[in-house]
N, C-alpha and C positions, 0 to 999 in steps of 0.2 A: 446866377442871381447874385446881385450885389446889394447889400443893405447896410444901413447905419442905424444904431439904436443903443439904448441904455441897458446895461447888464443888470438884471434884477435878481438872478439866482445863478449859482455855479454848483455843479455836482461833479465829484470824482467817481467815475465808474470803474468797473473791474479792469485791471490791467490786462493787456493782451497776453497770449500764450508765450510771447517773447519777453514779458515783464515790463512793457512800456505802458505808461499811463494813458487813459482815455478820459476825456472831459466832456461835459455838456454845459452850455450856457443858455439862459433864457433872456431874450431881448424883449423889453417892454412893448407889448402890443403887436409883436411880430411873430414870435415862436421860439422853439428850442432848436439849437444847433449842436451837433456832435463833432468831435475831432475824429479824423480817420484812424484806423488801427495802425500802430507802429509809425506814426508821423513824428519825425524828429523835431519839427518846429515847436511842438507843445512844450518843450523844455525851456523855451525862451520867455515864458510868462510865469508869474506867480498868480495862478488862476483865481484864488480866493480874493485877491486884491482888485480884481476887475469889477466887483460888485459896485454899482453906482457910477461907473465910468461909461463914456460913450465909445463905442467901437465900430469899426468897419469890418464887415464879414463878406467874403466871397464864398459861395456855397452852391452845391447842386443837390438835387433830390432824386436819387436813383430808384427808390421805392417809397417808403413812408417817412423816413427820417432825413432831415437836412444835414448834409455832411460838409464841414468847413474845409476849404482849401487854403484859406488865408485869413488871418485876423490881425488887425492893426488898431492900436489904441489912438483915439483922436486927441489932438492937441499935443 
């Protein structure tokens, strides 16, 4: 699934057992997306600065949560 939306909330979730951060973002009117466990690309963003920005997300839903494969800031 590929979506574009405005980030309304950002949460820092518990780190993985390897110590890597896990994040969640909420896209206005679309839903909540989580980063995968131990994904190195999460270090490329200052996550709290994404609030109010438009982003492109590529994700899949293996069970109940949307898991991001890629995130790009628009503009």
